[in-house]
N, C-alpha and C positions, 0 to 999 in steps of 0.2 A: 346194779342191774343184773338180773339172772339171764344167762344165755337162752336164746330161743330153744325151747324144748325139742322142736322138730329138727333143728340144726344139730343139737347134741345127739339125737337119735341117728341122724345120717352119719355123723363123724364116727360114732361107735360102730355103725355098720361097716364103714370102710376099714376101721381098725380090725374088726373081726375077720375081714377078708384077708388081711395082711398077716395076722397072727400065725396061721399054720406054717408059713415060710420061716418065720423067726423060730417057732417051736421046733422045726426040723433041724435047726442048728443049735438047739439047747437054750434058746432065748425066749423072750416073750415081751409083750407090750401091754400097758394098762392105761386106759383113759383116766385123766385126772380132772380137767375142766377146760372151759373156753373162757378167755378173758373178754372184756368189753370191746377190745379192738380185733376180735376174731382170731386170736392166737390160741392154738390148741396146745395144752400142756399134757404131756404123757410121761410115763415112767418106763424106762427100759429095764427089764428084769432078767434074771438068770444069766446066761452067758453074755447076753447083750449089755448087761449092766457094766461089765468091766472089759469088754472087747475093745481092742485098739481101733477097730473099724466102726464102732458104734455111731460116731458122728456122721460118717458116710451113709450108714444104714438109715439114720434118722433123716438126713436131708435128701439124699438121692432115692431112697426107698419110700419111707413112711410119709414124709412131707410131700414128695412128688405125687404119690397116689392120692393123698387127701385133697390136695389142691386141684389135681386133675378132676376128681369127682365133685369137689365143692369149691369152685373158684372164689367164693366169698371168704374163704379162710386165708388169712394173711401169711401165717407160718405155723410150724409145729416145733415145739421146743421140749426138751427133756428136763424134767425137774428131779431133784434128789429124792431117793427113796427114804422115807421117814422111819 
């Protein structure tokens, strides 16, 4: 099942609002997909990819912002850069 295109658009919009904060610290974030159970997969890039605080950034920053804007999202997870 393909994720609802409107939901994908909304998630990407929230991520775009977060990106400048990550980029200011030399990092970045990239949308990957949404699973059937409404888990958003992202990639942390740049300095965020190997920062010891990336888990905290992911959960307390990115995930919190996405779920606050879109309560139907269950979680945000980081997937490996291919």
